[in-house]
N, C-alpha and C positions, 0 to 999 in steps of 0.2 A: 554326398550326393551322384549317384553313376547316372550320367545324363547324354554319355557318348552319344545315343544313338538319333538324336532328333542331335540336328541339325543347327549350323550357325546359329541366333537368340544366345550368343556368349553374357547379355546383363540376367537375364530373366533365368537360366541355370547357375550363374554367382547367385544370386538372389534365393533362391530356393536352398542350394547345400547353405550359404547360411541358413536359413528357417529351417532345416530340420536339426542341423546343430548344434543350433539354439532355442527357442520354443517347443519346438516341431511345427508339422505340417499344419497346417488350415484346414480345419471341417467342412471347406466352402471356398472352390474356388472359380470362375470364369473363364474357360478357354475359348480367347476370342482370337483371329484370325481367318482371312480370304478359307476360299476349300484351297485344301493342297497345300499349305502353310505350316502343315504338321502337329495340328490339335487331340489326334485321333494317335500320335507316337507318345503324342507329352501323354494324355488319358492314364494310356496303358504304363508306362511307367513311372504314375502318379498312383494307380492302383498299386502295383509291382511296388512303389514302393513300403506306403502303406501296408501289406501285409507277406515282404518283407520279410524273411527270419537272422537277414546279414546284419552287421554291426552296424549304427549307420550311415557309415561314412558311403558304405560299400551296399548299397542301399539303392534300384534293384539291385542284386546281384545276377540275376539269370538265371540261377542252378540249382538251388533251393528249392523243393515243394511247391509251395505259394508263386513262388514266382512264372515258373513251368506252365500251372496253371492258369496265371495271370495271362499270361502271355501266347497260349494257344486256345484262349477265350474257353475258358472251363469250370471257370474259381462258382463256388457257390457261392462267392459272399461278392460278388461285382456283378450290379445288374446293370444292363446298358436300356434305357427307355427310350423309347421312339414312334414316332408320331403311327393310330391303327394304320397305316396305311404310306405308301410312296406316294413323301411331296408333302404329306400331312400334318399338319402339328400338335407334340404331344396336347392331352385335352385334359380341362380342370378333372373329368377321372380318373386318369389314368393316375397325377398326382394323387388322388384322395388312397389309390388305392397302394402308391410309394407311400405314404404316410401310415398304414396299415402297416406295409409289411416293414417300416423303418423300425415298427417297437417286436420288430423278437429279431429277438438276441442271432448275434451272426454264427453258421452254423461249421466255419472251424479257426479260424482267426482270431485276428481282435478285431478288430474293424466291419463293417459293410461300406462299400460306395459304390452310390449310385453314378454313372454319369446319364445324363442328360439329353439330347441329339437337340440341334437347331433348337436351342431356349429363345435365342431371342426374336422365335416370330410364336413362342407363348402369347394364349392372348392377353390380356390383363386379368379377365381370373383362372385361369390355371398360375401364371404368375403370385397372382397374392393368395393361391396356395397351399404354393411353397413358404411364404412367410412365418409360418408360425412354427416348422419342422426346420426351418433355416437356426429358427431364434433358439426353440427349444429342444430343440430335434434330443435324442440319444445321446449318450456325448463320446460313443463305438462308433457314430451313424457319418458318414464321409461324403460330401455331391460336388461331381464337377460340372458345370454347365459350360457346356458347349457352344458357340457363339460365331454367327461368321462378321455382326457386326456387335461389340458391347452395351452402344448403345440404342439396342434394337433390347437389351434388359430393364426392367421397369428402374427408375433409380428408389425405389423401396426393396428392392432385392438384389442391383447390387451392393448398397452400403452396408451388406451383413455377408459379404462375399467379396473374397479379395480379387482381383481378376490381373490376368499374365496375359499379358499382349502378344503372341507371336507376329516377327518381322520375319523380310524376305531375307533370304540367307545371302550374302557379299557374294561376286561374280567369282572370285576366283577361291572362296570353298564352293561356291558350288558348280560348278563346271571340277571341281577336283569330288566332289559326291558324285555328280552320274557316272564321270569315267569308272570308279570302280563296279558301278552296277551294269556298266554300256561299253566295256573293254575295247567291245569294234566300231564303234562310230566315231570318225575321225572328231578333231579337237577341231573342225568348223560346226560340222553338227549340235558340238554339245554346247559349246558357245550361243549357237542360234538360238537354241531352246531356252538356254539361259537368259536372255535378251528378252523373248517373247515372252516368256511368259514371267522379269520381271523380278525372278531373285523367290519364284515360290513354289517348292521343288515340287510337290506334285502335277502343277502343271507340266513342267517340264516334265518328267516322265513322261503323262502322256502325247505331247510331244513327239516322245523318239520311241515311244509302242504304238508309233500307228495307225498316229495321228494326222499323218500325214499330208493325205490329199483333202480335209478337212481345214488342216490349219493352210491348206496353201486357196480353199475357198474363203476364208475367211479375213484372208493378207488381200486377197483380191477386195471383199470388200469393206475393207477398214479403207486400203486408198480411196476408192468410190466415194468412200462420204469426209474424208478431206481435204479429197480437189475442190468435195460441191460445198463447205464447210470453208473451204480458203477462198470463195468468189464471192460476188452479191448476187448471183443470181438465185430467186426465188422460190423459182418452180426447182430450177433443178436441185436446190437443196431437199425441197419437197420430194421429190421423187430416191432420190440417195436417202433418206430417212423411212423411207419404210422398210428398207433393211435391216433396220433395229426391231419393225414392227412383225417382220416376217420370221423373223428369225423364233427358231425354240427356247422356253424362257427358261433352260437347261444349258444353252449354248451361249445365250445372252453373256455375262459376266466374261466371260471369253474374248465376245466380240468389242465390249468395248474399252479392254483390257491392250485390247487390240490395235483400236483406233488408239488411244491415248499416248500408247507406244510409236505408234507414225505421224501420230501429231510431235511428237518432241522432234522427230528425224527430220522431217519438212519447216519446224520453225527455226533452225539452222541454215537454211536454205531460201525461207520463203522474203518475199520482198512486206506480204502483207501478215506481220509480225504481230499484232494486236490482236487484228480477227482469230486466229492461232491460240494465245494465248489465251482469250474468252469462250475461241471453243473447248482448248483444254480446261479449264477452268467446270464449263457445265460438264462435260465429258465424267470427271473424279466425280459428282454430288450426282450425276447419271445413274456409275459405276455405285456408290450404295445406296441409290432405291435400289435399283435390280437387288440386289445382299437383301433385301429387305421384303421383295419378293413381289417390285411396284407394275403394275401389268406395262409390257413393253407398248402399245401402243398410245401407253400414257409416255414414255420415258423418250418417243418420237417428238411427240405434238411437242414436254416441255424441248429438246433439243431446238425445234424449225423454230418455238416462241422465244428463247433467249435468243437464239445470230440476229433472225426477221430482226428483234430491238435493239440489237447492234447495227443491223441496216442504218433502222432508222435514225440512231444516233448520228451516222455517217449522213446521214442525208443533213440533217439538219445543223453540223455543225459544218459542213457544205457551201449552204444558208446565206451563213453568216458571212 
């Protein structure tokens, strides 16, 4: 299977190639990974492979008529299902319409492919409406459920799909990939983008495409939070945590990623390693909650509560 446009993820590529050459591609996949990890790139490649007319080992070839239509976003047998408005999850009514459409035979190809955006944010009713289709749908129908957090998909749905988890691209490979896209940027710029994006190429591209001012502000906010987390002044931590509460929802995951990165950097030289390790573990949990659309105010409160508890443990140990 021809998956070279997807950077990194070597094990995933091997798995899919072996599947295609053996029993063939599955009728349902969950594509999981943070924003910018390559879910849409992989989804396009899978759509192309399912509709391509080239021999199995060369799919998607990128040259046949079906491939060109898939990559141009105009193939009549590929449907993208997104929420009724920006930021809104897919509704149960949309899933019911999808079910009705799935029983109409393909227009041109042998398969009909549906991409469901934000599958982990669909409510239980919408996900349950997918179950019968995943179990008993027509043989020609295939479903690609895109999710930032695969754990947000109901277990009953997950059990009827194969999950493809996208992983960060190794630094050297990520830097090389960015160099081909940004040949005029310095090696230092590319390395900084890879480090700050933690191997998530979509984030690295955003950093290099003019997000500089915002990235600088994000670093300053994360630095203020790191200093507050390292100390034991609860008022200072409360005030710093308001940065999370004030951050726009779409910016929050990036700020938490930056905070986690800077905690790791500070950990190497700090005399408060146990506090920073606790803080880093909390930030990892908050990042997962942010992907599930948690309220920024809740995340701020959880961070303070977790660190205040750490302070209390420290006071009790000192008293003993």
